[in-house]
C-alpha positions, 0 to 999 in steps of 0.5 A: 667201403669208405666208412670211418671206423674210430678204434678205441685201445684200452689198457688190457693186455689184449691191446696187442691184438688191436694192431691186427684188428686195425690192419684187417679194417684197412684191408676191408676198405675202412678209414681208421683212426685210433685213440688210445688210453695211456695205460694202452700205450704201455702195452703197445706203441702209438707208432705201431698203430699209426703205421697201420692206420696211416693216421696220427693216434690220439692219446692226450686231450691237451696234446699240441695239435696241427689244427684248430679243431676240438679233437674229441668233438671232430673225432666223435663226429668223424666216426661212422662206427666207434669200435672199443677193442679191447673194452676193459672193466674200467672203460665200461664203468666209466661209460656207464656212469658218465665219466669223461676224463680222457680222450677215449671216454670223452669221444664215447660220451660226445659221438652220436655213431654206433658204439661197440665194445668188445669185452676182454678181461679176467674172469672174475671181472667178466663175472662181477655183477657190477659189470653186468649192471653196467652192460645192461645200462649201456645196452638200454642206451643202444650201445652194443657189446661183442662178447668175450670167448673162453680160452687161456687167459693172460692170468693163467685161468682157462675161462671166459673173458678172452678177446673175440678173434680179431676176424670175428670182430671185423666180421661183426663191423662188416655185418653192421654196414652191409645191413645198414645198406641192405634194401629193407624189403621185409619192412612191416612183415611178421616172420615166425622162425623156429629154431634149435632142438627140442627136449623130450623128458624121460624122467627128472634128469634125462631127455631125448634130443639131437645135435642141433645147435640153433645157429641157422635159425638164430641167423635167420632171425637176426637177418630178418630183423636187419631186413626190416621184419617184426620177428618172433623166434621160437627156440628150444634150448641152445647156448646162443643169445637171442638176436636184438630186436627180436621177440624171443620165445624159449620153449623145451619140448615139441608140445611146448613149441607147438603151442607157442607157434600156433599162438602166433601163426595166424598173424604171420606173413612168413613162417620159417621152420628151422627147428630140429623137432623131436619126432617122438616122446616118452609114452609115459614119463617117469616122475622118479629117476629111473634106476638102473638094473641088470637087464636092458631098459626099454622105452615106449615112445609115441609121436609128437605133433608135426609142427611143420605139417601143421603150419602147412595145413593151416597156411592161408594163400598169402602165407609163405612157409619155408622148411628145412630138410636134413638128410643123411641119404637121398637128399634131393628126393627126400627134400622134394617129398617133404616140400610137397607133403607139408605144403611149403613154398620153399625147402632148404635141403642139406646134409646132416653133417652140417649140424653144429657147423658155422657154415653150410652147403645147401639146395633150394627147392621151390614149389615148381621143383626148381633146384638151386644149389648154394655153395659152402657159405657161413650161416650168417650170409646164408640166412640173407640168401634164403630171405632174398628168395622171398622178394618175388613173392612179396 
């Protein structure tokens, strides 16, 4: 790729994983230079990173140099992207408050390159409101954060604070450069995307729902924004964070989603119905918790509005509408019926087995009943594949 990555390593115990990040970045074709804090050198040796990066590791602002460059400025200017991994409570506090008292914090202050902080720390530090405030402050200035994972921490807690997998971090770097280089063919287009499940209340604490995670819809929203679109994401309850640069409208029930969609739909160039909307809701909601008894409990359900069908009915000639069909049987046959019945331009058909997975194998079916099989791939990559089908119609 011939892009320059400046890898900053701080003194968290996860610093030992930075060697693998450096190696993976090199294998992906990046030029890598490393800055280590003095605390980081207590955990992993500079020689390891010099061997992997094929470049001298910078540590001390006042170290003797073999050239006359002002090193912190030359490194800041050299980088196409700065990646701090691990990013500790301390380095985030420094950056958020304008402290530049060592090589790494000074380069962060001096660089104009996009800067990513991969969080890693004890769970109590991770949950500290001061950290949350510092992150919000830095996000306002355009810094990006790679959230920590949950797992077994060095302090023996099993909680959030673990450095995200090295492969995932490198994937995020790859996605940044891929989106940077992609043609922005959706520039100026308004796209509405529905995602996630809906919840239909039974009583104050129970509800009907399904196993949708929203991953596909959120991937589509993120990809659309990277391709230049003005994106509105209407989502049922998920555990996902809304993609950056997207108008996010959280909803709960099918009726909530219906109302949110049709306040926006008329002004959309493209709409993608990716949500797993509940077909039915309770005919009568119980305002009090339903008590168990010795007999069976029978619910009477009534139909929810069909949001995708209504979008197809209201769709204007110039609007493009894409739907999804998740089927356990007769996948292609049922998807074709849905394509025609709901007046779609394209339908993406997949097995219900894909629910909750990070990857998917699908079939694209267009209005002429042409079928294209897309092999198993990550949903983030699949999102771009789906959007590329729009090129010929724009």
